[in-house]
C-alpha positions in Angstrom: 144.7 190.5 33.6 146.7 192.7 31.2 146.6 196.4 31.9 147.1 198.8 29.1 148.4 202.2 30.2 147.4 205.3 28.3 149.4 208.5 28.7 147.7 211.8 28.3 149.8 215.0 28.0 148.2 218.4 28.3 149.3 221.4 26.2 150.3 224.5 27.9 147.6 227.1 28.4 148.4 230.5 26.7 149.6 233.2 29.0 148.2 236.7 29.3 149.9 239.5 27.3 150.9 241.1 30.6 152.5 237.9 31.8 154.4 237.6 28.5 155.6 241.2 28.7 157.0 240.5 32.2 158.3 237.0 31.4 159.4 236.8 27.8 159.9 233.0 28.0 156.1 232.7 28.2 155.9 233.9 24.6 157.2 230.4 23.5 154.0 228.6 24.4 153.1 227.7 20.8 156.6 226.4 20.2 156.5 224.3 23.4 153.1 222.9 22.5 154.2 221.9 19.0 157.2 220.0 20.6 154.8 218.3 23.1 152.5 217.3 20.3 155.4 215.9 18.3 156.7 214.0 21.3 153.3 212.5 21.9 153.0 211.4 18.2 156.5 209.7 18.4 155.7 207.8 21.6 152.0 206.9 20.9 150.8 209.1 23.7 147.6 211.2 23.7 148.0 215.0 23.3 145.2 217.0 24.8 145.1 220.6 23.5 143.8 222.7 26.4 145.4 225.9 25.1 142.0 227.4 24.5 140.4 226.8 28.0 141.1 230.4 29.0 141.1 233.6 27.0 144.5 235.3 27.7 142.9 238.7 26.8 140.5 238.3 29.7 141.6 237.9 33.3 138.6 236.0 34.7 140.6 232.8 35.3 143.9 234.5 36.5 145.0 235.5 39.9 146.2 239.1 40.4 149.7 238.2 39.2 148.1 237.3 35.8 150.2 234.1 35.6 148.5 231.7 38.0 145.0 230.5 37.8 142.1 230.8 40.2 140.2 227.7 41.2 137.4 228.4 38.7 139.6 227.2 35.9 140.2 223.7 37.2 136.7 222.3 36.7 136.9 223.5 33.0 140.3 221.8 32.7 139.0 218.6 34.3 136.0 218.5 32.0 138.2 218.8 29.0 140.5 216.0 30.2 137.5 213.8 31.0 136.0 214.4 27.6 139.3 213.7 25.8 139.9 210.5 27.8 136.4 209.2 27.0 137.0 209.8 23.3 140.2 207.7 23.5 139.1 204.8 25.7 135.4 204.9 24.8 
């Protein structure tokens, strides 16, 4: 039996404006995501854009520190990953 491995790389989810204000490096999310996408293209990996699973202008998925997520975000994330995986492997 020959197993074919598929690699899936998630984008980085956008940070809230408050988090970016406190941690300037978080303002580079778009640049990092572009680099991740290019890396995936070069290596034949699957890039999954999850940058839009939360609205950084709302805090419904963020903990009080406005950086980390609450557990309600993870099912949304999982559904996106499952959907993207099904698209690729059929």
